[in-house]
C-alpha positions in Angstrom: 10.0 -14.9 15.9 9.7 -12.7 18.9 11.7 -9.9 17.3 13.2 -6.8 18.7 10.1 -5.8 20.7 8.9 -9.3 21.7 6.0 -9.7 19.4 4.5 -12.6 21.4 4.6 -11.0 24.8 1.6 -11.7 27.0 2.0 -8.4 28.7 0.0 -5.4 27.6 3.0 -3.6 26.1 1.5 -3.0 22.7 -0.7 -0.3 21.2 -3.6 -1.3 18.9 -3.1 0.9 15.9 -5.3 -0.9 13.4 -8.5 -2.7 13.9 -9.7 -5.8 12.0 -11.5 -3.9 9.2 -8.5 -1.8 8.1 -6.3 -4.9 8.1 -8.8 -6.8 6.0 -8.9 -3.8 3.5 -5.1 -3.9 3.3 -5.1 -7.6 2.7 -7.6 -7.2 -0.1 -5.4 -4.4 -1.5 -2.3 -6.6 -1.4 -4.0 -9.6 -3.0 -5.7 -7.6 -5.7 -2.5 -5.6 -6.5 -0.4 -8.7 -6.8 -2.9 -10.2 -9.0 -3.2 -7.1 -11.2 0.6 -6.6 -11.4 1.5 -10.2 -12.2 -1.2 -10.8 -14.8 -1.0 -7.2 -16.2 2.8 -7.2 -16.7 2.7 -10.7 -18.1 0.1 -9.6 -20.7 2.1 -6.4 -21.4 5.3 -8.3 -22.0 3.6 -11.4 -23.5 6.4 -12.1 -26.0 9.0 -12.6 -23.2 10.0 -15.9 -21.8 9.3 -15.0 -18.2 5.8 -13.8 -19.2 5.1 -17.1 -21.0 6.2 -19.0 -17.9 3.7 -17.1 -15.9 1.0 -17.8 -18.4 1.9 -21.5 -18.4 1.8 -21.5 -14.6 -1.8 -20.3 -14.6 -2.9 -22.1 -17.7 -2.9 -19.6 -20.5 -2.9 -15.8 -21.3 -6.7 -16.1 -21.5 -6.7 -17.2 -17.8 -4.5 -14.3 -17.0 -7.0 -11.9 -18.5 -9.8 -13.3 -16.4 -7.7 -13.1 -13.2 -6.8 -9.5 -14.1 -10.5 -8.6 -14.3 -11.1 -10.4 -11.0 -8.3 -8.3 -9.4 -10.0 -5.2 -10.8 -13.3 -6.0 -9.2 -11.6 -6.6 -5.8 -9.9 -3.2 -6.2 -13.2 -1.4 -6.8 -14.7 -3.3 -3.8 -12.0 -2.4 -1.3 -11.9 1.2 -2.6 -15.6 1.6 -2.0 -15.3 0.0 1.5 -12.4 2.3 2.3 -14.5 5.4 1.4 -17.2 4.1 3.8 -14.6 3.6 6.5 -13.3 7.2 6.0 -16.8 8.5 6.2 -17.4 6.6 9.4 -14.2 7.9 11.0 -15.3 11.5 10.1 -18.7 11.0 11.6 -17.2 9.8 14.9 -14.6 12.6 15.0 -17.0 15.5 15.7 -14.9 17.6 13.3 -16.0 19.6 10.4 -15.1 18.1 7.0 -12.5 20.8 6.5 -10.8 20.2 9.8 -11.0 16.5 9.3 -9.1 16.8 6.0 -6.6 19.4 7.2 -5.9 18.2 10.7 -2.3 17.0 11.5 -3.7 13.5 12.0 -5.4 13.6 8.6 -4.5 11.0 6.0 -4.3 13.8 3.5 -1.1 15.8 3.0 -0.8 19.2 4.6 1.8 22.0 5.3 3.3 20.0 8.2 4.2 17.1 5.9 6.3 19.5 3.8 8.0 20.6 7.0 8.7 17.0 8.0 9.9 16.1 4.5 12.6 18.9 4.8 13.4 17.8 8.3 13.8 14.2 7.1 16.4 15.2 4.5 18.3 17.2 7.0 18.2 14.2 9.3 19.5 11.9 6.6 22.6 14.2 6.2 23.2 14.7 9.9 22.0 18.3 9.8 19.1 17.9 12.3 17.2 15.6 14.6 14.7 13.0 13.4 11.2 14.5 12.7 8.5 14.0 15.3 6.2 11.9 13.1 2.6 11.6 14.0 -0.2 9.2 13.1 0.7 9.2 9.5 4.1 10.0 7.8 4.3 12.0 4.6 5.3 8.9 2.6 2.2 7.0 3.9 0.0 9.9 2.8 1.6 9.8 -0.6 0.9 6.1 -0.8 -2.7 6.7 0.2 -3.2 9.3 -2.5 -1.5 7.0 -5.0 -4.3 4.5 -4.5 -6.9 7.1 -5.5 -4.8 8.1 -8.5 -4.4 4.5 -9.6 -8.1 3.6 -9.2 -9.3 6.6 -11.2 -6.6 6.6 -13.9 -5.6 3.0 -14.3 -9.1 1.8 -13.3 -10.9 4.2 -15.6 -8.8 3.4 -18.6 -9.1 -0.3 -17.7 -12.9 -0.1 -17.9 -12.5 1.5 -21.4 -10.5 -1.5 -22.5 -12.9 -4.0 -20.8 -16.0 -2.5 -22.4 -14.8 -0.7 -25.5 -18.1 -1.1 -27.5 -20.0 0.7 -24.7 -17.5 3.5 -24.2 -17.2 4.2 -27.9 -20.9 5.2 -27.9 -19.8 8.3 -26.1 -16.1 8.8 -27.0 -14.2 8.6 -30.3 -12.7 5.2 -31.1 -9.1 6.4 -31.1 -9.5 7.2 -27.4 -9.4 3.5 -26.8 -5.8 3.5 -28.2 -4.9 6.4 -25.8 -6.5 4.5 -22.9 -4.4 1.5 -23.8 -1.2 3.5 -23.5 -2.2 5.3 -20.3 -3.4 2.1 -18.7 -0.3 0.1 -19.6 2.3 2.8 -18.7 0.7 3.9 -15.5 0.4 0.3 -14.4 4.1 -0.2 -15.1 4.9 2.9 -13.0 2.7 1.7 -10.2 4.2 -1.7 -10.2 7.7 -0.4 -10.1 6.9 2.1 -7.3 5.1 -0.4 -5.0 7.7 -3.2 -5.4 10.7 -0.8 -4.8 9.9 2.5 -3.1 6.9 1.3 -1.0 8.6 -1.9 0.0 11.7 -0.1 1.1 9.9 2.7 3.0 7.6 0.2 4.7 9.6 -2.9 5.3 13.2 -2.8 4.2 14.4 0.3 6.0 16.8 -0.5 8.8 14.3 0.2 11.6 11.8 -2.3 10.2 13.9 -4.8 8.4 12.9 -7.4 7.4 9.2 -6.5 7.7 6.8 -4.2 9.5 4.1 -6.4 10.8 1.8 -3.7 12.2 -0.7 -3.7 9.3 -1.0 -7.5 9.6 -1.1 -7.8 13.4 -2.7 -4.4 14.1 -0.4 -3.6 17.1 2.9 -2.0 17.7 5.1 -2.1 20.9 4.8 1.0 23.1 8.6 1.7 22.9 8.5 1.3 19.1 5.6 3.8 18.8 7.4 6.2 21.1 10.6 6.0 19.0 9.0 6.1 15.5 6.0 8.3 16.1 6.7 10.5 19.1 4.0 13.0 18.2 1.3 10.4 18.1 2.5 8.8 21.4 2.5 12.2 23.1 -0.9 13.0 21.8 -2.3 9.7 23.1 -0.8 10.3 26.5 -2.1 13.9 26.7 -5.6 12.8 25.7 -5.6 9.9 28.1 -6.2 7.4 25.3 -3.0 5.3 25.6 -4.1 3.0 28.4 -7.3 2.2 26.6 -5.4 1.1 23.5 -2.9 -1.2 25.2 -3.0 -4.8 24.3 -1.0 -8.0 24.4 1.4 -9.0 21.6 0.0 -10.8 18.5 -0.4 -14.6 18.7 2.6 -16.5 17.4 0.5 -18.1 14.6 -0.5 -14.7 13.3 3.1 -13.4 13.3 4.3 -16.5 11.4 1.5 -16.2 8.9 2.3 -12.5 8.4 5.9 -13.3 7.8 5.1 -16.0 5.3 2.5 -13.9 3.4 4.8 -10.8 3.5 7.9 -12.6 2.2 5.8 -14.3 -0.5 4.5 -10.9 -1.7 8.0 -9.4 -1.5 9.5 -12.3 -3.6 6.8 -12.1 -6.2 7.1 -8.3 -6.4 10.9 -8.2 -6.7 11.0 -11.1 -9.2 8.5 -9.2 -11.4 10.6 -6.0 -11.1 13.7 -7.9 -12.2 11.9 -9.3 -15.2 10.6 -5.9 -16.2 14.1 -4.3 -15.8 15.7 -7.1 -17.8 13.2 -6.7 -20.6 13.4 -2.9 -20.7 17.3 -2.8 -20.7 18.3 -5.8 -22.7 15.3 -6.5 -25.0 13.7 -3.2 -25.8 16.8 -1.1 -26.0 
C-alpha cells in the first residue's frame, strides 16, 4: 500500500494540498452523485432487468425515489458550503474579485488554460514538452464548472418535477414535460461523463493508476507535485510557502479506506455505464 511515492512515510516528504473541509465536501459530492446516478438511472430505465435488480436491492422503486431526493438535498448542501468556502478563500487572498477570478491559480478557466490545452495535445503527439501545470489543470476547472451547470440545470428541473403543483402556478404545465426531458437527458450525460472521462482523467491515466488519493488523504509527495504541477511547485518555493506545507504521509488506515471507497465508487460507476450502454445499443435501437 505504500505505492510509488511511499504514502505511509513518516518523513515530511508530502505537501498538504487539501484541508479537511474540501475533502469532506468532495466526499459529500461523491456520495450524493453516486446516489443520484444509481437511483436516477434505475428510474429512467425502470423497465430493464438491471434497473429492476437495483430496485429490488433497495426495496422498491418508491425507495429509489426517496433516496434520489435525499441525494438532491445533499447536493444543494455541499454546493452552498462550497460557495461559502470560495468566499472565505477570496476574503483571505487580499485580491480583488476580478483578479481572484482571473488569476492563473483561479479555479475558473482563463486564457492560460487554452494555451495549456493546446500544449497538452502537442505533448500527446510528441510535438512538444508536457505543459507546466499549476494549482488547477484545465480539465479540473471544466469539472468544477460542470458541477455548477449540473446544479442549476439538473437541479432546477429536478425541483420542477419534485414540486410540479407549486411551479405550475408560475409556468405553463407543458414546461414540466420539457423539464422531464432536460432533467433526464442531462443527468444521463453527467453520469456518462463522470464515470468515464472524469474517472480516466483523475484516476485511470498512467501517472495515477489505479487511483489518485490526494483528494482523500489531502497530501501529495513533493516529487509528485514537482513532476505533475511544476508551476505550482515553483510558485510555492518562490513564495517561501513550501516548507510550511510539508507533512508526513497519510496513515495506512486512511490510505486503505480511500482505496476501498474509491474502488467501490469506480465499480458502481462502470457497472452503471455498462448497463446504460447495453440498454441504449441493444434495447432502444
